[in-house]
C-alpha positions as CSV (number, residue, x, y, z in Angstrom):
1,X,6.6,-26.1,12.5
2,X,3.6,-26.5,14.7
3,X,0.1,-26.8,13.2
4,X,-1.1,-23.6,14.9
5,X,1.8,-21.6,13.4
6,X,1.0,-23.0,9.9
7,X,-2.7,-22.1,10.4
8,X,-1.8,-18.6,11.5
9,X,0.5,-18.0,8.5
10,X,-2.0,-19.5,6.1
11,X,-4.7,-17.2,7.6
12,X,-2.5,-14.1,7.3
13,X,-1.6,-15.0,3.7
14,X,-5.3,-15.4,2.9
15,X,-6.2,-12.0,4.5
16,X,-3.3,-10.4,2.6
17,X,-4.6,-11.8,-0.7
18,X,-8.1,-10.7,0.1
19,X,-7.0,-7.1,0.8
20,X,-4.7,-7.0,-2.2
21,X,-7.5,-8.1,-4.6
22,X,-10.0,-5.6,-3.1
23,X,-7.5,-2.7,-3.2
24,X,-8.0,-2.4,-7.0
25,X,-11.7,-2.0,-6.6
26,X,-11.7,1.0,-4.2
27,X,-12.7,4.3,-5.9
28,X,-9.6,6.3,-6.6
29,X,-7.2,3.5,-6.2
30,X,-4.6,2.6,-8.8
31,X,-5.5,-0.3,-11.1
32,X,-3.8,-3.5,-10.0
33,X,-1.0,-4.9,-12.2
34,X,-3.4,-7.7,-13.1
35,X,-5.6,-5.3,-15.0
36,X,-3.6,-5.7,-18.2
37,X,-3.8,-9.5,-17.7
38,X,-7.3,-9.3,-19.0
39,X,-6.0,-8.2,-22.3
40,X,-2.6,-10.0,-22.6
41,X,-3.8,-12.9,-24.7
42,X,-5.6,-10.6,-27.2
43,X,-2.6,-8.3,-27.3
44,X,-0.2,-11.2,-28.0
45,X,-2.6,-12.5,-30.7
46,X,-2.7,-9.0,-32.3
47,X,1.0,-8.7,-32.1
48,X,1.6,-12.1,-33.7
49,X,-0.6,-11.2,-36.6
50,X,0.5,-7.6,-37.2
51,X,4.2,-7.4,-36.3
52,X,5.4,-9.6,-39.1
53,X,3.6,-7.4,-41.7
54,X,5.8,-4.5,-40.6
55,X,9.0,-6.6,-40.2
56,X,9.1,-6.0,-36.5
57,X,10.2,-8.8,-34.0
58,X,7.0,-9.5,-32.1
59,X,8.7,-9.5,-28.7
60,X,9.8,-5.8,-29.2
61,X,6.3,-4.7,-29.8
62,X,5.2,-6.6,-26.7
63,X,8.0,-5.0,-24.7
64,X,6.8,-1.5,-25.8
65,X,3.2,-2.4,-24.9
66,X,4.2,-3.5,-21.4
67,X,6.6,-0.5,-20.8
68,X,4.0,2.0,-22.0
69,X,0.8,0.7,-20.4
70,X,1.2,-2.7,-18.8
71,X,-1.3,-3.9,-21.5
72,X,-4.0,-1.4,-20.6
73,X,-5.7,-0.3,-23.9
74,X,-7.5,2.7,-22.3
75,X,-4.6,4.2,-20.3
76,X,-4.3,8.0,-20.7
77,X,-0.9,9.3,-19.7
78,X,-0.5,13.0,-19.2
79,X,2.8,12.5,-17.3
80,X,6.1,12.9,-19.2
81,X,4.5,14.8,-22.1
82,X,5.2,18.5,-22.6
83,X,2.5,18.7,-25.3
84,X,-0.7,16.7,-24.8
85,X,-0.8,13.1,-23.7
86,X,-0.3,9.6,-24.8
87,X,-3.0,6.9,-25.0
88,X,-3.5,3.2,-25.0
89,X,-1.4,0.1,-25.1
90,X,1.6,1.7,-26.9
91,X,1.5,5.2,-25.5
92,X,0.6,6.7,-28.8
93,X,0.6,10.5,-29.1
94,X,-1.2,12.8,-31.5
95,X,2.1,13.4,-33.3
96,X,2.8,9.7,-33.7
97,X,-0.8,9.2,-35.1
98,X,-0.5,12.1,-37.4
99,X,2.9,10.8,-38.6
100,X,1.2,7.6,-39.9
101,X,-2.0,9.2,-41.0
102,X,-4.4,8.2,-38.2
103,X,-6.9,10.3,-36.3
104,X,-6.0,10.4,-32.6
105,X,-9.6,10.9,-31.6
106,X,-10.6,7.7,-33.4
107,X,-7.9,5.9,-31.6
108,X,-9.4,7.0,-28.3
109,X,-13.0,6.1,-29.3
110,X,-12.5,2.4,-29.9
111,X,-12.9,-0.3,-27.2
112,X,-12.3,-4.0,-26.7
113,X,-10.7,-6.2,-29.3
114,X,-11.1,-3.6,-32.0
115,X,-9.1,-1.1,-29.9
116,X,-6.3,-3.6,-29.3
117,X,-5.9,-4.5,-32.9
118,X,-6.2,-0.8,-34.1
119,X,-3.6,0.4,-31.5
120,X,-1.3,-2.5,-32.4
121,X,-1.5,-1.6,-36.1
122,X,-0.7,2.0,-35.4
123,X,2.2,1.3,-33.1
124,X,3.7,-1.2,-35.6
125,X,3.3,1.2,-38.5
126,X,4.9,4.0,-36.5
127,X,7.8,1.8,-35.2
128,X,8.4,0.4,-38.6
129,X,8.5,3.9,-40.1
130,X,11.1,5.0,-37.5
131,X,13.2,1.9,-38.1
132,X,13.1,1.7,-41.9
133,X,12.2,5.2,-43.2
134,X,14.8,6.8,-41.0
135,X,17.3,4.0,-41.3
136,X,20.8,5.5,-41.3
137,X,19.5,9.0,-40.6
138,X,19.8,10.8,-37.2
139,X,21.7,7.8,-35.8
140,X,18.7,5.4,-36.2
141,X,20.3,2.2,-37.5
142,X,19.1,-0.6,-35.4
143,X,16.2,-1.7,-33.2
144,X,17.7,-0.2,-30.0
145,X,17.9,3.3,-31.6
146,X,14.4,2.9,-33.1
147,X,12.9,2.0,-29.7
148,X,14.5,5.0,-28.1
149,X,13.3,7.3,-30.9
150,X,9.8,5.8,-30.5
151,X,9.9,6.8,-26.8
152,X,11.4,10.3,-27.1
153,X,10.0,11.2,-30.5
154,X,11.8,11.7,-33.8
155,X,12.5,15.5,-33.2
156,X,14.0,14.9,-29.7
157,X,16.0,12.0,-31.0
158,X,17.4,14.2,-33.8
159,X,18.5,16.7,-31.1
160,X,20.4,14.0,-29.2
161,X,17.9,12.9,-26.6
162,X,18.0,9.2,-25.7
163,X,16.3,7.0,-23.0
164,X,18.5,4.0,-22.2
165,X,16.3,3.2,-19.2
166,X,13.2,2.9,-21.4
167,X,15.2,0.7,-23.8
168,X,16.2,-1.6,-21.0
169,X,12.6,-1.8,-19.8
170,X,11.3,-2.7,-23.2
171,X,14.0,-5.4,-23.7
172,X,13.2,-6.9,-20.3
173,X,9.6,-7.2,-21.2
174,X,10.5,-8.5,-24.6
175,X,12.3,-11.4,-23.1
176,X,9.1,-12.5,-21.3
177,X,7.1,-12.6,-24.6
């Protein structure tokens, strides 16, 4: 390849990178996928400390975190929810928080490392409750069924609702842990 072609391609690549990195800073733009990268190390540390206490394989908790929020602890998701919204790293709802005795508003009020650890604790407690308290009931008898129940909710899971796409996404991210 000629030197001028290499210079042109290098210049285009640099311009593309520059535009890509600035896109995330424009008002109204969607956050870049790198946003969660700011928190990934802290999230992984929290998971490695908390998941074993609830007998949860750490990669599964990480997979849920990535599927729900791409590691964004302040994500508020009103999509896909008939009642209310989900919040944070693990897409926690008011119902999930209530189920494990946690105030949803407190969950939303925390920031930084404290928020990451608190959200991880709640998600682990909720997933553990689904897996172990409902073990053998409603068809929840393994991690695959527990992950799907986490996503659709216990009531919907009892009524036969499943989300195999969500399960596949969680497992894909879990493999990258």
